[in-house]
N, C-alpha and C positions, 0 to 999 in steps of 0.2 A: 618436332617441333612447336614455334608457339605462334601463336596470334595474336599480332601487337597495332594495338591502334595508336594513329603516330595524326593530332592534329596542327592543322599549318603545315601540311607534308609540301607544298607543291613551289616551294622554294629551299633554297639557303639549306639552314641547321636540318631543317623537315626533313628537308627530302632527299638531305644524307644520308640522313638515321636509317627512312623507307628504305633506302635502296642498296644500304648498308644487311640492311635486318630481312631482306629479301635474298638477297645474295647468299646468303645464309643457309638460305631457304625457311627462314619464315615464313607465313601466312601475315602480311600487313595489309590496312586498312589505313587506305591515303586521303585523311579528313580535308575536306577543301567546304569551304564556303560555297564555289561557283562549281556543278557538277560539267560543266566543258572542262573546267580545268584540271581538273581533279581527275579526271579522266587524263584527262592526258596526258598529264603527271604520272601518271599508274599504266599507262604502258611506255613513256619511258623507262619507267624502272623498272619493269618487264616481269618475268611470269613472279607469281608470289602476289603482288601488287593487284589492287582489289580500291576503286575508287568508293567513298564515301561524302557523299553531304551531310553537313556537321560546319552549321555555324552554332560556332560555340559561345556567341554573345546572345542565342535565344534559345530560351530552356523547349521551348515547343520543336524546335530544331533539334537539340541535341536528346529530345527521348525517343524521338522519330529516327533515329540514329540509331539510335541502343534500340533499336525496335529492326531493326531492319535486320544490322547483325545479329541479334539474337535467334534467330531465324533462318539466316542463309550458313552463320558459323557454331549456334549455341551456346559460346560465351567467347571471352575474352579476357585471355593471360595477363597478356603488358597494356598500361595505358600511357606513354608521352604526350601528358600537355605542354605544344610544346609552339603552339600559336598564340603569341607577343603581337604590341605592337611598342614603339618607340615613345611612344608623346609629342610630348607637346615642344620637349626642344629650348622655353620660354626661359628666361634668366624668372631666378625662386622668385624670385617676390614681380612679380607676372604674370606667375601659374593661378588658372584661374582654378575653381572646384571644377568645374565642367568639366574641367582638364583633366583632373585626378579623375572622376568619374569615370570620362571617355579609358584613360587609359585602364582602371581597375575591370571595366568592365571582361572588356578580352582577356588582361594576366592577371584575371586574381577571380572574377566572376564569371571566368566562362572556365573558369580549372571545375572551379568547386560543381558548375552546373554538367561537366561531360563525367566531373565524379559523382556522384551524384544520381545520373544515369544508365551509368556504366557498373555501378558496384554489384548490380547486381548480377551481374556477368562473369564480371572476375572474380566472384565467390562460390564460380562454379569451378574455379580452375585450383589445380593440385598447389601451385606454386606465388598468389595472384603481384607483381607488379607496378607502382605506380610509382615513375617520372616522374616532377618538375622539373621542365627549362627554364630556372632562376636566372640571376647571374652575380657578379661578387659585387655587382653594384646595390645589390640587397644588403649587404653584411654592415650591422652596425657598427659588430669592430672597427672593422675597415674604413665606414666613416667618421668616427670618433678619433681614429687614427691619422693624424695626419701626413705621416708619413705612405702610409697604407693607399690613404684618399687616391694621394699623388700619382699614385703605381694604378690603381685604379677607372678615376674618373675620366674620360680622354675631352679634351679640349672644345670638344662640339656639341658636349653633352653635359647640359646643368641639371634635368636627371633626378628634380622633385618628384613629380606624377609617376616617371622610374620608377627611380629607386623604390621607394614608396611599396611603387604596386609589389614589385620582388620582394625587400620587406618584410607588408604580407601575406603573398606565398610563400614564401618561408615556415612563417602560424603556420599556414594552413598545412602543409607539409606534414610537420613537427603532431601539431593534432589528428590531424590522418591516421596518423603512423600508431599515434596514442592509442585510440580511437578504432581501429585495426590491426592489432596483433599478429593474423595470420597472413598479412601483407605487408612485403617491404616496400615501403613509400619514404622516397627519398627526395632533395632540390637536389643540382645540379647545378655546375655555375662551367659554361663552354670554356668563356675567358672568348679575347674583343676581338672577335671570329668576324672577317668581311663577306658579309652580308650586304643586302638590300636594305634590314632597317637599317645600316647604318653607311649608306652610301661605298660600303667596302671599301672605309678605311680603314677595319680591321686588321692587326698583325697576323694573325690566322688564319687557313684555311679553313671549310669551308669542314676539311675530310681529317682535319685538327680537333676543331672543335666539335666536329658529333663522335669519336673517340666514347667520354664520360662518357656520352645520352645514349650511343651502343652500352658501354660494361655496365651501367645500370640496370638498363633494358635486361638485359642477360644478367642478372644477377641471380642468383640458389637460392633456393626456402631458406639460410641457411646465410644469405645474407643479410650485412646492412641495413637498417633499417631509424627512418627520424634524423637523416646523415644527411650535411648537407657539402657534398664534394666538388674539385674539380678534379684536370686530368693527373695532375699532381700528387693529391692526396686531400684533406676533410679541408674544408673554409672554416674559419671564424661565424657565428652571425653576429 
């Protein structure tokens, strides 16, 4: 059985991912900014779930969380970087540098903070895995293909800050995979899933959206790395 960290695990895809992994018998660390919400989520998920205070926008919080996990569990086998924000939802021409920074701080810098803090614990495992929860909106191929763009971009989401952050997270994924050949490091596109992030407008349930996250979280040492995947298979960069 594996020890898995899921960031942003109190609701939506993060919570469903944590629930599925705990139900399969794995030890799941339920990452949450708020201690009370994290404890409540862990209780709801059930046996095998442990709350972990972790604010991905804080270097100090990430380091402190890694120290607590080291002392309590010794290692981490899987990190799922799920914590994310939707961004400003402003029209493209109205998005500011501050909007971009706020979105990147969680969606990109947050993943880097977590990986930097937890890499030593991942390296203690036999087959470490990283799953970065991205989006089809971060696909440059889709963004430059009119047909694919129409299929991927919901009308309510102009997406400059969000899509740019997910594209950057995809590059972070590729370069971490190159730098850590002993790890399986992949990005996933859960698809347009009904969560609080999008006002529950998504066409999929969280159970459907979490499927690819769980699948990649449980990949073995011979599994793919440096890839971008949806439930149906690879997503074009």
